[in-house]
C-alpha positions in Angstrom: 76.7 137.9 52.3 78.0 138.4 48.7 81.2 140.1 50.6 81.6 137.7 52.8 81.1 134.4 50.2 83.8 136.6 48.3 86.8 136.8 51.2 85.9 133.1 51.9 86.5 132.2 48.3 89.9 134.2 47.9 91.1 132.9 51.1 90.5 129.3 50.1 92.0 130.1 46.4 95.2 131.3 48.5 95.5 128.7 51.0 95.3 126.2 48.0 97.4 127.8 46.0 100.3 127.6 48.6 99.6 123.8 49.4 99.8 123.6 46.0 102.9 125.1 45.6 104.7 123.2 48.5 103.5 120.0 47.2 105.4 120.6 43.4 108.1 121.9 45.5 108.0 125.2 44.1 107.7 126.8 47.5 109.4 125.5 50.5 107.1 124.9 53.8 109.7 127.3 56.0 108.1 130.0 53.3 104.9 128.8 52.8 104.1 128.8 56.4 103.4 132.5 56.6 101.0 132.9 53.6 99.2 129.9 55.2 99.2 131.4 58.6 97.5 134.8 57.1 95.0 132.8 54.6 94.1 131.1 57.5 93.6 134.1 59.5 91.7 135.5 56.6 89.5 132.5 56.4 88.6 132.7 60.3 87.7 136.3 60.0 85.4 135.9 56.7 83.4 133.5 58.6 83.4 134.9 62.1 82.9 138.9 60.7 81.3 140.2 63.9 84.4 139.0 65.5 86.5 141.2 63.4 84.2 144.4 63.9 84.8 143.6 68.2 88.8 143.3 67.7 89.0 146.4 65.4 87.1 148.5 67.2 88.9 147.7 70.2 92.1 148.5 68.8 90.7 152.1 68.5 89.7 151.6 64.6 86.4 153.2 63.2 86.1 150.8 60.3 87.0 147.1 60.1 88.5 148.0 56.5 91.0 150.3 58.1 92.0 147.6 60.6 92.6 145.0 57.7 95.0 147.2 55.9 96.7 148.4 58.9 97.6 144.3 59.4 98.1 143.4 56.1 100.9 146.2 56.0 102.2 145.4 59.1 102.3 141.6 57.6 104.3 142.8 54.4 106.8 144.9 56.6 107.7 141.6 58.8 107.5 139.4 55.6 110.1 142.2 53.6 112.1 141.9 57.1 112.2 137.8 56.7 113.7 138.1 53.2 115.7 140.7 53.6 117.5 138.6 56.4 117.2 135.7 54.3 119.0 137.7 51.2 121.8 138.4 53.1 122.2 134.6 54.6 122.3 133.9 50.8 125.1 136.6 49.9 127.4 135.5 52.9 126.9 131.8 51.7 127.7 132.9 48.4 130.5 134.7 49.6 132.2 131.7 51.3 131.6 129.6 48.0 133.2 131.6 45.9 136.3 132.1 47.9 136.3 128.1 48.2 136.0 127.9 44.6 138.8 130.6 44.0 140.9 128.3 46.6 140.3 125.1 44.8 140.8 126.8 41.3 144.1 127.9 43.0 145.5 124.6 43.9 144.5 122.9 40.7 146.5 125.4 38.8 149.4 125.1 41.0 149.4 120.8 40.5 148.9 121.2 36.8 152.0 123.7 37.0 153.8 121.0 39.1 153.2 118.3 36.6 153.7 120.0 33.7 157.3 121.3 34.9 158.0 117.7 36.3 157.2 115.5 32.8 156.7 118.1 30.5 153.8 116.8 29.5 151.3 117.0 31.9 151.4 113.3 33.1 152.8 111.8 36.0 154.7 108.6 35.8 153.5 105.6 37.5 154.1 105.3 40.8 155.3 108.9 41.5 153.8 111.3 43.7 154.7 115.1 43.6 157.0 115.2 46.3 157.1 119.1 46.8 153.2 119.0 46.9 153.3 116.7 50.3 156.0 118.9 51.7 153.8 122.0 50.9 151.2 123.4 53.7 148.1 122.6 52.6 145.8 125.2 51.6 142.7 123.7 52.5 142.3 120.9 55.5 140.4 117.6 54.9 137.7 116.1 57.2 138.8 112.8 58.3 136.0 110.2 58.6 135.4 108.8 62.3 135.2 105.0 61.7 132.9 104.9 65.1 
Protein backbone atom coordinates (compact mmCIF):
# COMPACT_ATOMS: atom_id res chain seq x y z
CA UNK A 1 0.00 0.00 0.00
CA UNK A 2 2.91 2.35 0.75
CA UNK A 3 4.41 1.79 -2.72
CA UNK A 4 1.04 2.48 -4.34
CA UNK A 5 0.74 5.76 -2.40
CA UNK A 6 4.31 6.70 -3.36
CA UNK A 7 3.63 6.02 -7.06
CA UNK A 8 0.46 8.13 -6.96
CA UNK A 9 2.30 10.97 -5.21
CA UNK A 10 5.21 10.96 -7.66
CA UNK A 11 2.85 10.86 -10.66
CA UNK A 12 0.86 13.77 -9.29
CA UNK A 13 4.06 15.76 -8.61
CA UNK A 14 5.32 15.22 -12.16
CA UNK A 15 1.94 16.18 -13.60
CA UNK A 16 1.79 19.28 -11.39
CA UNK A 17 5.33 20.33 -12.27
CA UNK A 18 4.66 20.03 -16.00
CA UNK A 19 1.42 22.01 -15.74
CA UNK A 20 3.24 24.71 -13.74
CA UNK A 21 6.06 24.89 -16.30
CA UNK A 22 3.50 25.33 -19.08
CA UNK A 23 1.67 27.97 -17.05
CA UNK A 24 4.91 29.92 -16.49
CA UNK A 25 5.75 29.53 -20.20
CA UNK A 26 8.99 27.68 -19.44
CA UNK A 27 7.72 24.71 -21.46
CA UNK A 28 5.41 24.77 -24.45
CA UNK A 29 2.34 22.57 -24.50
CA UNK A 30 3.66 20.82 -27.57
CA UNK A 31 6.58 19.38 -25.59
CA UNK A 32 4.73 19.06 -22.29
CA UNK A 33 2.10 16.78 -23.80
CA UNK A 34 4.34 13.71 -23.80
CA UNK A 35 5.28 14.28 -20.15
CA UNK A 36 1.65 14.78 -19.20
CA UNK A 37 0.67 11.56 -20.97
CA UNK A 38 3.45 9.67 -19.21
CA UNK A 39 2.41 11.03 -15.80
CA UNK A 40 -1.25 10.25 -16.57
CA UNK A 41 -0.44 6.67 -17.53
CA UNK A 42 1.69 6.26 -14.40
CA UNK A 43 -1.13 7.65 -12.26
CA UNK A 44 -3.66 5.33 -13.94
CA UNK A 45 -1.53 2.24 -13.34
CA UNK A 46 -0.72 3.35 -9.78
CA UNK A 47 -4.43 3.42 -9.00
CA UNK A 48 -5.35 0.28 -11.00
CA UNK A 49 -2.25 -1.81 -10.27
CA UNK A 50 -3.95 -5.16 -10.95
CA UNK A 51 -4.47 -4.08 -14.55
CA UNK A 52 -0.72 -3.43 -14.79
CA UNK A 53 -0.03 -6.99 -13.60
CA UNK A 54 -2.43 -8.43 -16.19
CA UNK A 55 -0.96 -6.40 -19.07
CA UNK A 56 2.60 -7.27 -18.07
CA UNK A 57 1.79 -10.99 -17.99
CA UNK A 58 -0.09 -10.72 -21.30
CA UNK A 59 3.06 -9.34 -22.95
CA UNK A 60 5.16 -12.13 -21.45
CA UNK A 61 6.91 -10.27 -18.64
CA UNK A 62 7.50 -12.20 -15.42
CA UNK A 63 7.42 -9.08 -13.26
CA UNK A 64 5.47 -5.86 -13.77
CA UNK A 65 8.60 -3.90 -12.90
CA UNK A 66 10.34 -5.33 -15.98
CA UNK A 67 7.37 -4.21 -18.08
CA UNK A 68 7.55 -0.71 -16.57
CA UNK A 69 11.29 -0.44 -17.28
CA UNK A 70 10.76 -1.64 -20.84
CA UNK A 71 7.98 0.89 -21.43
CA UNK A 72 10.07 3.71 -19.95
CA UNK A 73 12.98 2.75 -22.18
CA UNK A 74 10.70 2.80 -25.23
CA UNK A 75 9.23 6.16 -24.17
CA UNK A 76 12.66 7.77 -23.81
CA UNK A 77 13.86 6.36 -27.13
CA UNK A 78 10.86 7.92 -28.90
CA UNK A 79 11.31 11.16 -26.95
CA UNK A 80 14.97 11.25 -27.99
CA UNK A 81 13.99 10.72 -31.63
CA UNK A 82 11.38 13.48 -31.40
CA UNK A 83 13.88 15.92 -29.88
CA UNK A 84 16.49 15.02 -32.49
CA UNK A 85 14.00 15.89 -35.23
CA UNK A 86 13.30 19.20 -33.50
CA UNK A 87 17.03 19.91 -33.23
CA UNK A 88 17.54 19.27 -36.95
CA UNK A 89 14.68 21.65 -37.79
CA UNK A 90 16.24 24.32 -35.59
CA UNK A 91 19.64 23.87 -37.28
CA UNK A 92 18.02 24.34 -40.68
CA UNK A 93 16.27 27.49 -39.46
CA UNK A 94 19.53 28.84 -38.02
CA UNK A 95 21.36 28.24 -41.32
CA UNK A 96 18.62 30.04 -43.23
CA UNK A 97 18.67 32.98 -40.80
CA UNK A 98 22.47 33.26 -41.04
CA UNK A 99 22.28 33.34 -44.83
CA UNK A 100 19.58 36.02 -44.78
CA UNK A 101 21.58 38.12 -42.30
CA UNK A 102 24.66 37.77 -44.53
CA UNK A 103 22.69 38.99 -47.56
CA UNK A 104 21.32 41.95 -45.60
CA UNK A 105 24.79 42.88 -44.33
CA UNK A 106 26.14 42.71 -47.87
CA UNK A 107 23.34 44.94 -49.18
CA UNK A 108 23.86 47.41 -46.34
CA UNK A 109 27.60 47.55 -46.96
CA UNK A 110 26.98 48.07 -50.69
CA UNK A 111 24.53 50.90 -49.96
CA UNK A 112 26.91 52.55 -47.48
CA UNK A 113 29.76 52.30 -49.98
CA UNK A 114 27.58 53.87 -52.67
CA UNK A 115 26.58 56.73 -50.39
CA UNK A 116 30.18 57.41 -49.39
CA UNK A 117 31.29 57.41 -53.04
CA UNK A 118 28.41 59.64 -54.11
CA UNK A 119 28.57 62.34 -51.44
CA UNK A 120 31.91 61.90 -49.78
CA UNK A 121 30.42 62.07 -46.29
CA UNK A 122 27.89 59.27 -46.36
CA UNK A 123 24.73 61.41 -46.66
CA UNK A 124 22.40 61.57 -49.63
CA UNK A 125 21.40 65.03 -50.88
CA UNK A 126 17.69 65.62 -50.31
CA UNK A 127 15.46 64.45 -53.15
CA UNK A 128 18.21 62.30 -54.67
CA UNK A 129 17.84 58.54 -54.84
CA UNK A 130 20.77 56.32 -55.73
CA UNK A 131 20.08 55.57 -59.40
CA UNK A 132 22.62 52.76 -59.60
CA UNK A 133 20.66 50.88 -56.97
CA UNK A 134 17.43 51.40 -58.92
CA UNK A 135 18.92 49.78 -62.01
CA UNK A 136 20.70 46.93 -60.24
CA UNK A 137 18.91 43.66 -59.68
CA UNK A 138 17.64 43.39 -56.11
CA UNK A 139 19.28 40.66 -54.04
CA UNK A 140 16.13 40.02 -52.05
CA UNK A 141 12.55 40.29 -53.16
CA UNK A 142 10.13 42.33 -51.13
CA UNK A 143 6.63 40.99 -50.64
CA UNK A 144 3.92 43.35 -51.72
CA UNK A 145 0.97 43.77 -49.40
CA UNK A 146 -2.33 42.63 -50.80
CA UNK A 147 -4.92 45.41 -50.31
CA UNK A 148 -7.84 42.98 -50.15
